[in-house]
C-alpha angles and dihedrals in degrees: 000000000000111000086354089285122130118220108257118195090195094059111100098208112045093181114063112240095006119103101177094082122056140175100244104211099070092050099054118114100163111090089209091064115076120182130178129230121292097007108140142188128208093238139067097245124044103179092062086067091061107080135186090016104153123178095226092064091059094211121148134212108216120186124181131221129296095014118159114214119186128214118286097023114148128201106202110202131203095273087077091067120097129203107275103177095073133071093260129038092200110126098225091163093064096054130073121259100020119119100227130118117216111275120250113274088242089062093057121082094237114173102193128233123350109229126191118188129219127293092013118158114209113191128224118296094001116154121217112200126214120292097009118149116207117193129228116286096012123147121216114200123232115276092011121147109214115201100152135055117276121216120232117280092009127135116220128182140174142033106316091023113242131187112268096180145306114272095225140007120278094259094055092043089052092050092050093049090051094044095051095191091184090068093058123101121268090255092051092048091049089054090047095053093097088058097040092052098039117119092200096093094183089059090047090050093053093045091053093048090052092051098046 
């Protein structure tokens, strides 16, 4: 282990003496936010990046393991959506003094849970809209606005975010999705680092085949 220290997913600050990067999981208070081990954000407060997240909608933000979330990223939840099937989109029912009962849930454009896979890199100031599913190993470019699902190991950029390219060919993506390195133990992952950080993708391919 580096510096004789073992990686600890329950430690808030993974870099000694630096408080602007945190492991997210041990800081979560909202039961509707679920984050896997070792996912981090380049900030000191994650929940402030989850907006319009109201209990009555029942939607969840689910983030996998080993995700890398840059500064300024925003997860917009379903509470941001307004009724769109009526003449006005104005939310009278949320504001004092207006005689309107809350609309039926069926009349609101609710998109369901927002789900981020494992080993996803989300670039600075990206915005993830309600109900989006982002697959394992995807990369979201800085300043992107993601309103549609993103396939595993795909790079998307822009507003609205569009596919730039797949990171790897379909065979290697399939091997990675079967191997699920993020579900291994800390000791196993430490031993896998030479493979996980190797730029010789043919070697990686053969190593994965041998281990599956």
